[in-house]
N, C-alpha and C positions, 0 to 999 in steps of 0.2 A: 398673884392672886387668881382665884377661881371665880368665874362669872357666868351667867346665862344670858344669851343674847335675846333681847325682846324684839329686835328688828333685824332684818338682813343687812350685814355690814360687809362691803366689799373687802375682799382679801382676809377676812376673819371667819365668817360663817353665816349660816342661815339662822333664822328665828327658831329659838328653842335649843340651839346647840350650847353646850356647856364646854367652856374653854379656859385656858389659862392665859393671862396677860400680865404686863407689868403693873405694879400697884398704882404708879403714876398715871399710866394711860387709862387704867380702869376707873380710878377715882377722880381724876381731873377731866377725862374727856367722855368716856362711854357712860358712866352712871349719871352725870349731871345732865346729860342729853337725853336721858331715858331710853338709851339704847341697849342697856344691860342692868343686871342685878348682881350684886355680889353673892356668891354661894358660900354659906356658913353652916356649921353643925347645927345651929339653932333654927335656921330657916329651910333646912333640906326638904322637909315634907311640903312646905309651901312651894318650894322651887319645883319639886316633881309635879305638882298640880298644875303649876304655871307652865311647865314644859308640855304636858299633855294638851293644854288649851292652845299653846303656841303651835304645836305640831299640827292640829286639826286647821288652824287658821292657814298654816303654810300649805297644806294639802289643797285647799280650796283656791289658794292663789296660784298654785301650780297648775290646777284644772283650767282656770280662768285664762292663763297665758298659753296653754296648749293650742288653742285656736289660733292665736297669733303666730305661734311656731309653724303650724301647719301651712298657714298662708305665706309666710316668708319662704318656706321650703319650696313652695311651688313658683315663687317669683323669679323672673328671668330679666336682667338688666342687660341692655345692649348698647355698646358704645362704639362710635365710628372714629377712627383715627388715621391720619396719613401715616404710611409706613414705608420703610426703606428696605435695604437688603436684609435677609434673614429674619423677616417679619418684625424687625424693631420699630417701634411706633415713635413718631415725633411727639414729644411730650409724655403724658402718662394718664393712667386712671387712678385717682387718689381717692382717699377716704371722703373727702368733700364731694367728688363726683358721685360715689355710691350713695351717700347720703342724699344728694339732690335727686338721684333716680329713684330712690325709695319714697322720698316725699311726693314725687309725681304719681307713684302708685298708691299713695294715700297712707303710707306708713310713716308714724312718728317716732323715728329711732334716733337716739342721741349718737354723736359722732364717736364718743368713747366706747360705744357698745359695739362698733365695727371693728372686727379684729383683722387688721391688714398690717403686717409687719413692715411692708415697703410697697410703694406705688407700682402698679402693673405697667410693664414697659414693652410688652410684646403682644402680638395678636394671638388669639387662642380663647380657649374656654377655661374659666376658673370657678372655684367654690370659695366663697368668703363667709366665714362664721359670724354670726350675730349673737351677742350675749343679750338674751331676753330677760331671763330671770335667774340671777345668781349662777348656778351651774347649768341651767337650762339653756340650750343654744339652738339656733336655727341655721341653715346654710342657704345663702342666696347664690343663684347661679349667675355668673358674669360672662358675657360674650363680648370680646373685643375684636371688631371686624375692620377690614380696610375700607377706608372712606370711599364711596361711590359703589359699594357691593350691591346696594338696594337696586340702583338703576340698571346695572349689568344683570342681575338676576331677572328683573322685570323685563327687560329686552328679550333675554333668552326665552322667557316663558311666553311672550308675545309672539316670537318667531315659532316656537314650538306649536302654539295654538293655530297660527296661520297654516302651518304645514299639516296639522290634523284636519282643519276645515277643508283644505285642498284635496286631501286623500279621501275624505268623506264624500266631497262632490263627485270625485271621479268614480268612486265606488257606486254611488247612487246612479250616475250616468250609465255605467256599465250594466248595473242591474236593470235599469230601465230598457236599455238597449237589447239585453238578453230576453227580457219579457216581451217587448214589442216585436222582436225578430220574427218568431213563428207567425204572429198575427199579420205582419206586414207581407210575409211570403204567401200566406194563405190568400190574402186580399189580392196580391199580384196574380196568383194562380187563378182565381175566380176571373179576374179582369182578361187575362189571356184566353181562358175558356170561352167567356162571352164573346170576345173580339173573333175567335175562330168560328163560332156558331153563326155570327152575323156574316162572316165572309161566306160561309157554306150556303146560307140562305140567299145571299145575293147571287151566287154562282149557279144556283139550281133554276132551271127554266120553268116558267109557269105553263099551264095547259094550253092557254092561247098561243104562247110562243112556240110550244111544241107542234101545234096543229098548223100554224102558219108555215113553219119550217118545213113540214111534210108536204104541204101543198105546193110550195115553192120547188120542192124537189121533183114533184110530178110534172109540173109545167115545164120545167127545163129539160125533161127527158126528150132526145131527138127522135123524129119520126123515122120509122123504117121505110126504105124503098125496095120496090120489087125489081 
């Protein structure tokens, strides 16, 4: 029998789709639950109007889910696991782990909407599809890292920062030394010049000392004898 879906039905179709199903499935399950209407020659026009209305409603729903899809596409879940050789982890990252990670980020996603064929068992980066609205899907990024990578990374960053600070201090001291060098040399030159001038002043005789020395010279001159 032919029916039109009034609601989105998993594995069948979206609201407004006209499809064929078995008579038993349509009459005993879909129609009693108001999930579908039977399409006949007598109600075809009514069905066409119903389909237009359902399509508009579907478009609005898709728009409302687009925001959620965009947010999920930007989400990144990071898991730490102990790992052995060839990056094989002890344990796994399962649908339950991903569900829990999404809950922590504020997403309310049912487990059945997380498309993961088998648990993740190796270190690396993965993309996991999330069924948001019928055929509309988002993709969540998954990072599986070796346990303890955060501490190692932080330690390396700390050492790097210390090296940068040390280099910066050395550069500042070198720049200060270059800047103060000419000034210091100039001051030393002035000091040497002043000391030389003081020495010359001390060595130069005063007028009184010059006169005394001259008189002494005359006194000490020997008398001539005839």
